[in-house]
C-alpha positions in Angstrom: -239.4 17.3 -134.6 -237.7 14.4 -136.5 -240.3 11.2 -136.9 -239.4 8.5 -134.4 -239.0 5.9 -137.4 -235.7 8.1 -138.2 -234.6 9.4 -135.0 -233.9 6.1 -134.0 -231.0 5.5 -136.4 -229.2 8.7 -134.9 -230.1 7.2 -131.6 -228.4 3.7 -131.6 -225.3 4.8 -133.6 -222.5 4.2 -132.5 -218.4 4.0 -134.1 -218.9 0.3 -133.9 -222.5 0.9 -135.7 -222.6 3.1 -138.4 -226.3 3.8 -139.3 -225.7 4.4 -142.9 -227.0 2.7 -146.4 -224.8 2.8 -149.4 -224.8 1.6 -153.4 -222.2 1.5 -155.2 -223.2 1.7 -159.4 -220.5 0.7 -162.3 -220.7 2.6 -165.5 -218.8 1.8 -168.4 -217.0 5.3 -170.2 -218.7 6.0 -173.1 -217.1 6.0 -176.2 -214.9 8.4 -177.5 -214.3 9.9 -173.8 -211.8 11.9 -173.3 -208.9 11.7 -170.3 -210.7 14.6 -168.6 -214.3 13.1 -168.8 -214.2 12.0 -165.0 -212.5 15.2 -164.0 -215.0 17.2 -165.8 -217.8 15.6 -164.2 -216.6 16.1 -161.1 -215.9 19.8 -161.5 -219.7 20.1 -162.6 -220.7 18.4 -159.4 -218.7 20.6 -156.4 -220.0 23.9 -158.7 -223.1 22.7 -158.9 -226.1 25.4 -156.8 -228.8 22.8 -157.1 -229.0 20.8 -154.3 -232.3 19.2 -152.9 -234.0 20.0 -149.4 -233.4 16.6 -148.3 -229.3 17.0 -149.1 -229.1 20.3 -146.9 -230.6 18.8 -143.8 -228.7 18.6 -140.6 -229.2 16.8 -137.3 -229.8 18.5 -134.2 -231.0 18.4 -130.7 -231.0 20.8 -127.7 -233.4 22.8 -125.8 -235.9 24.2 -128.2 -236.4 20.6 -129.0 -236.5 18.8 -125.5 -233.3 16.9 -126.8 -235.1 15.6 -129.4 -233.7 14.9 -132.6 -235.1 17.2 -135.1 -233.8 18.8 -139.0 -231.3 21.9 -139.2 -232.1 23.0 -143.1 -228.9 24.6 -144.0 -228.5 27.7 -146.4 -224.9 26.7 -148.1 -223.4 23.3 -148.4 -219.6 22.4 -148.6 -219.9 20.1 -152.1 -216.3 19.9 -152.1 -216.5 18.1 -148.8 -219.3 16.0 -149.6 -218.3 14.9 -153.2 -215.0 13.3 -153.5 -212.9 12.0 -156.7 -210.4 9.0 -155.6 -208.7 6.8 -157.9 -208.3 3.2 -157.4 -204.5 1.3 -157.1 -203.6 -0.6 -159.7 -204.6 -2.6 -161.5 -207.6 -1.7 -160.6 -209.5 -5.2 -160.3 -212.7 -5.0 -159.0 -211.0 -6.6 -155.7 -209.6 -3.5 -155.6 -212.8 -1.6 -155.8 -214.6 -3.7 -153.1 -211.7 -3.1 -150.9 -211.9 0.8 -151.3 -215.7 0.8 -150.8 -215.7 -1.6 -147.9 -213.5 1.4 -145.8 -215.6 3.8 -146.9 -218.6 2.2 -145.7 -217.4 2.0 -142.4 -216.8 5.5 -141.3 -219.2 7.3 -139.6 -220.8 10.3 -141.3 -220.2 13.7 -139.8 -223.0 14.8 -137.9 -222.2 18.6 -138.0 -222.9 18.2 -141.7 -225.9 16.9 -144.3 -225.5 13.4 -143.7 -224.4 12.5 -146.9 -220.8 11.3 -149.4 -220.6 10.9 -153.2 -217.5 8.9 -154.3 -216.4 9.6 -157.8 -213.4 6.3 -158.5 -211.8 6.2 -161.4 -209.7 3.6 -162.6 -211.5 0.5 -163.0 -210.7 -1.9 -165.4 -212.7 -2.8 -168.4 -212.5 1.1 -169.4 -215.2 1.5 -166.5 -215.3 3.6 -163.2 -217.7 3.8 -160.3 -219.8 5.7 -158.4 -220.1 4.9 -154.2 -223.0 6.8 -152.2 -224.0 6.5 -148.9 -226.6 8.5 -146.9 -227.8 8.1 -143.1 -230.7 5.8 -142.4 -232.7 8.7 -140.8 -232.6 10.8 -143.9 -233.4 7.8 -146.6 -234.5 4.1 -146.6 -233.0 1.4 -149.1 -236.2 1.9 -151.5 -236.2 5.5 -151.5 -232.5 5.4 -152.0 -232.8 3.1 -154.9 -235.4 5.9 -156.4 -233.5 8.8 -156.0 -230.4 7.0 -158.3 -233.0 6.1 -160.9 -234.1 9.3 -161.2 -230.7 10.7 -161.8 -230.3 8.6 -164.5 -231.5 8.4 -168.2 -232.4 6.0 -171.1 -231.1 8.5 -173.2 -227.0 7.4 -174.0 -227.0 10.4 -175.4 -228.5 12.7 -172.8 -225.4 14.7 -170.8 -224.9 17.5 -168.0 -227.3 15.3 -165.9 -227.4 15.9 -162.2 -226.4 14.5 -159.0 -228.7 12.7 -157.0 -228.5 15.5 -154.5 -229.6 17.8 -157.3 -232.6 16.2 -158.3 -235.8 18.4 -158.3 -238.5 17.3 -155.8 -241.2 15.0 -156.8 -244.4 16.3 -158.2 -246.7 16.3 -155.3 -250.7 15.7 -155.2 -252.7 18.7 -154.8 -253.7 20.3 -151.4 -257.3 20.2 -153.1 -256.7 16.6 -153.9 -255.7 15.9 -150.3 -258.2 17.5 -149.1 -260.9 15.5 -150.5 -259.6 12.7 -149.2 -261.1 14.4 -146.0 -258.9 14.5 -142.5 -262.1 13.1 -140.4 -262.2 9.5 -142.1 -258.0 9.7 -141.5 -258.2 10.7 -138.1 -260.8 7.7 -137.3 -258.6 5.1 -138.8 -255.7 6.0 -137.2 -257.5 5.7 -133.9 -259.1 2.0 -135.0 -255.7 1.2 -135.7 -253.9 1.9 -132.4 -256.7 0.4 -130.4 -256.4 -2.9 -132.3 -252.7 -3.4 -131.9 -253.0 -5.0 -128.9 -255.4 -7.6 -129.9 -253.0 -8.2 -133.0 -250.1 -8.4 -131.3 -251.5 -11.1 -129.2 -253.0 -12.7 -132.0 -249.7 -12.7 -133.3 -247.3 -13.9 -130.3 -250.1 -16.6 -129.8 -250.0 -18.0 -133.4 -246.4 -17.6 -133.5 -245.9 -20.6 -130.4 -248.6 -22.7 -131.9 -248.1 -22.6 -135.9 -244.7 -23.8 -136.7 -244.7 -22.0 -139.9 -244.8 -18.9 -138.2 -241.5 -17.4 -136.5 -241.4 -15.0 -133.4 -238.0 -13.2 -131.9 -235.7 -15.0 -130.0 -236.4 -18.5 -131.6 -233.7 -18.4 -133.7 -230.2 -20.2 -133.1 -227.3 -19.1 -132.1 -224.5 -18.2 -134.3 -221.2 -16.8 -135.3 -222.9 -14.2 -137.5 -224.8 -13.2 -134.0 -222.2 -11.7 -131.6 -220.8 -8.0 -130.2 -219.6 -6.2 -133.7 -216.3 -3.7 -134.4 -216.9 -0.6 -136.9 -215.0 -2.3 -139.8 -216.9 -3.6 -143.0 -216.4 -6.1 -145.9 -218.2 -6.0 -148.7 -219.0 -8.6 -151.5 -221.1 -8.1 -154.7 -221.9 -10.1 -157.4 -225.1 -10.6 -160.0 -226.5 -13.6 -161.9 -229.1 -13.4 -164.8 -233.0 -12.9 -163.9 -233.6 -15.7 -166.4 -232.1 -18.1 -164.0 -234.1 -16.9 -161.6 -237.0 -17.5 -163.3 -236.3 -21.0 -164.4 -236.0 -21.7 -160.6 -239.1 -19.2 -159.9 -240.8 -21.8 -162.1 -239.4 -25.2 -161.4 -240.3 -24.6 -157.8 -243.5 -22.6 -158.3 -242.1 -20.2 -155.8 -241.8 -16.0 -156.1 -238.6 -14.2 -157.1 -238.1 -13.5 -152.9 -238.4 -17.1 -152.7 -235.5 -18.4 -154.5 -233.4 -15.1 -153.5 -234.1 -16.6 -149.7 -233.3 -20.1 -150.8 -229.9 -19.0 -152.1 -229.4 -17.3 -149.2 -230.5 -20.5 -147.2 -228.2 -22.7 -149.2 -225.4 -20.4 -149.4 -225.1 -19.5 -145.4 -225.5 -23.0 -145.1 -222.5 -24.2 -146.9 -220.0 -21.2 -145.3 -221.5 -22.3 -142.1 -220.2 -26.1 -142.5 -217.4 -24.9 -143.7 -216.5 -23.1 -141.0 -217.9 -25.9 -138.5 -220.7 -24.0 -137.1 -223.6 -24.8 -138.5 -226.2 -25.1 -135.5 -229.1 -28.0 -135.5 -231.8 -25.5 -135.7 -232.4 -23.2 -138.6 -231.5 -20.0 -139.0 -234.3 -17.3 -139.1 -234.6 -14.2 -141.5 -235.3 -10.5 -141.1 -237.3 -9.7 -144.0 -238.0 -6.0 -144.6 -241.3 -5.1 -146.6 -241.8 -1.5 -148.2 -245.2 0.2 -146.7 -245.4 2.9 -149.2 -247.7 1.4 -151.9 -250.1 1.0 -148.8 -249.4 4.3 -147.2 -250.0 6.2 -150.9 -253.0 4.1 -150.9 -254.3 5.1 -147.7 -253.4 8.9 -148.5 -250.4 8.8 -146.4 -248.0 9.9 -148.9 -246.3 12.6 -147.1 -242.7 11.2 -146.7 -242.5 10.2 -150.4 -239.4 11.9 -150.7 -237.5 10.6 -147.5 -237.4 9.1 -144.4 -238.1 5.6 -143.5 -241.4 3.5 -144.1 -240.3 -0.4 -143.6 -241.8 -3.1 -141.6 -240.6 -6.5 -141.0 -241.1 -10.2 -141.1 -239.7 -13.4 -140.2 -238.9 -16.2 -142.2 -237.6 -20.1 -141.8 -234.5 -20.2 -144.0 -234.5 -24.2 -142.7 -230.7 -24.4 -143.2 -230.8 -27.6 -140.7 -232.2 -29.1 -144.1 -229.4 -30.7 -146.5 -232.7 -31.6 -149.4 -232.8 -28.2 -151.4 -236.2 -28.7 -152.7 -237.4 -29.1 -149.0 -235.8 -26.1 -147.9 -237.4 -24.1 -150.5 -240.8 -25.8 -149.8 -240.0 -24.5 -146.1 -239.6 -21.4 -146.9 -242.4 -20.8 -149.2 -244.8 -22.3 -146.5 -243.2 -19.9 -143.6 -243.6 -16.6 -146.3 -247.1 -17.8 -146.6 -247.6 -17.5 -143.3 -245.6 -14.5 -142.3 -248.3 -12.8 -145.3 -251.3 -13.8 -144.0 -249.9 -12.6 -140.5 -249.6 -9.0 -142.4 -252.5 -9.6 -144.7 -255.3 -6.9 -144.2 -253.7 -4.7 -141.6 -252.8 -1.1 -142.2 -249.4 0.4 -142.1 -249.3 1.4 -138.7 -250.5 -1.7 -137.7 -248.0 -3.9 -139.8 -245.4 -1.4 -138.0 -246.1 -2.8 -134.6 -246.2 -5.9 -135.7 -242.5 -5.3 -136.8 -241.8 -3.2 -133.3 -242.1 -6.8 -132.3 -239.9 -8.5 -134.5 -237.5 -5.4 -134.7 -237.5 -3.9 -131.2 -234.7 -6.3 -129.4 -231.8 -4.8 -131.4 -232.6 -1.3 -129.0 -231.1 -3.7 -126.1 -228.2 -4.7 -127.7 -226.1 -1.8 -126.7 -226.6 -3.3 -123.1 -223.3 -4.7 -122.1 -223.2 -8.4 -122.1 -226.6 -8.7 -123.5 -226.1 -10.1 -127.1 -223.3 -12.3 -125.8 -225.8 -14.1 -123.4 -229.0 -14.0 -125.0 -230.9 -15.6 -128.2 -231.1 -13.2 -131.3 -234.2 -12.0 -132.2 -233.1 -13.6 -135.8 -230.3 -14.4 -138.0 -229.6 -12.1 -140.6 -231.7 -9.5 -142.6 -232.1 -10.3 -146.2 -233.7 -7.3 -148.2 -235.3 -7.5 -151.7 -235.4 -3.9 -153.1 -237.1 -3.9 -156.8 -234.7 -1.7 -159.5 -235.1 -0.5 -163.0 -235.9 -3.1 -165.3 -234.5 -1.0 -168.5 -230.1 -0.1 -169.2 -229.4 3.5 -167.7 -226.9 5.8 -168.3 -225.3 8.7 -166.9 -223.9 11.7 -168.7 -223.5 8.8 -171.9 -221.8 6.2 -169.3 -223.5 3.1 -169.1 -224.8 1.6 -165.6 -223.5 -2.2 -165.3 -224.6 -2.6 -162.0 -225.8 -1.5 -158.8 -225.0 -3.6 -156.0 -226.5 -2.3 -152.6 -224.8 -1.7 -149.0 -226.4 -1.7 -145.6 -226.4 -2.1 -141.7 -225.1 -4.3 -139.8 -225.4 -4.5 -136.0 -224.2 -6.1 -132.4 -225.9 -9.3 -132.7 -226.0 -8.8 -136.8 -222.9 -9.2 -138.3 -224.1 -9.9 -141.5 -226.7 -7.8 -144.3 -227.9 -8.8 -147.3 -229.4 -6.9 -149.8 -230.6 -7.5 -153.6 -232.0 -5.4 -156.0 -232.8 -6.2 -159.7 -231.6 -4.1 -162.7 -231.7 -4.7 -166.8 -232.3 -8.2 -166.3 -229.9 -9.2 -163.5 -230.0 -9.9 -159.8 -227.3 -7.8 -158.1 -226.5 -9.0 -154.6 -224.6 -7.0 -151.7 -223.0 -8.3 -148.9 -222.4 -6.4 -145.7 -220.7 -8.1 -143.2 -218.5 -7.2 -139.6 -214.9 -8.0 -140.6 -214.2 -9.4 -137.8 -217.2 -12.0 -137.2 -217.7 -12.6 -141.1 -214.3 -14.1 -142.0 -213.8 -15.0 -146.0 -217.0 -13.2 -146.6 -216.5 -13.3 -150.4 -217.0 -17.2 -150.3 -220.9 -16.7 -149.8 -220.8 -15.4 -153.2 -219.7 -18.9 -154.5 -222.2 -20.6 -151.9 -225.0 -18.4 -153.7 -223.8 -20.2 -157.1 -224.0 -23.3 -155.9 -227.5 -23.1 -154.1 -228.5 -21.3 -157.2 -227.1 -24.4 -159.1 -229.0 -27.1 -157.1 -232.3 -25.2 -157.9 -231.7 -25.2 -161.5 -231.1 -29.5 -161.8 -233.3 -32.1 -162.8 -232.8 -33.3 -159.2 -234.4 -30.5 -157.7 
């Protein structure tokens, strides 16, 4: 059977709600690359015989699984279907690239095949090409997808004949004897204790959420234009900033990198909604994903290290009702500190239980009229996924940037995902094409928001 943390992405998927994540990487062609460089890479990809088992899984359900989703392991795969070679229309600007990626990200993956695609895109100005990949969230979460991508790259610009993500060998696993030493008994006892303690933990979270203004509960967020019913079409915008600027803002305000990211998003959303005369009096609330993989590894629960989903959620007050950027970032810090206190000392299972309190209301969004007649559980999802620090290469081509694409839902028409790479902070903004007009303006507002955090007045 498929774990419910994975199958839920198949259960809720519709034409309007594609449930895949993606990544856009920009590469600089290596010196001396001839006109057949990319076509040669494409041929090697589609002729490959090495495909990891993760990328051979096709979803299925039927009588044998009692109607529940499970995986069927394919013996063969049509790589000419999954790997595609495209060219941008002239003049091949980033604008044309983002328009293409927006269209690609809005189409559903074929459930009769393994749930992934890889698009090699030539014709990008500046002697560059792009790689857009998408994979269903039931297969990989954002953290796992970034790790797969990183393993497909090299720090050596001279290395060639490198595999694609789908052809990577599995990560070495801890020997069974090491796992046995941890003991099944203690893990089982801990599981029972975690489950038994969940009701009290959930009750405590609700009580403190009602009494502590720094803590947020679902449905305390205001209604905004970002929180209506969506269509299946997507728009994607991307940009990056030097981490040195983020570090300066961190030092100035005694903040974490994530605090600065949230403050940038807060200021940008405030400006954006003011422009549209749609800023609510109450501050927006963000859902902030938290990776549980390190906690699970520490607890000996590393069975899904290669794939699957392992994320929790906390809520953060974005303080968009506050005009002063100093007060805004302080409120964000206080809200995140409160959220971290609520998760401190909790096991991965308990954090998942608390996260269900946050994210479960999204499961009600398919009910006709629910989204339009209720307050949203939160206004926007803002994810921060750490990426590689060093410059990486693929078949001699230097990777210039990596921009994440994510999921939007009914009631959640905008997703902001951020990753770090080689000294820069890369933003990927995914939005419903109808509900989030002029999405690219948010990039300008992100710059303005960061600039005001760097000034002597801030």
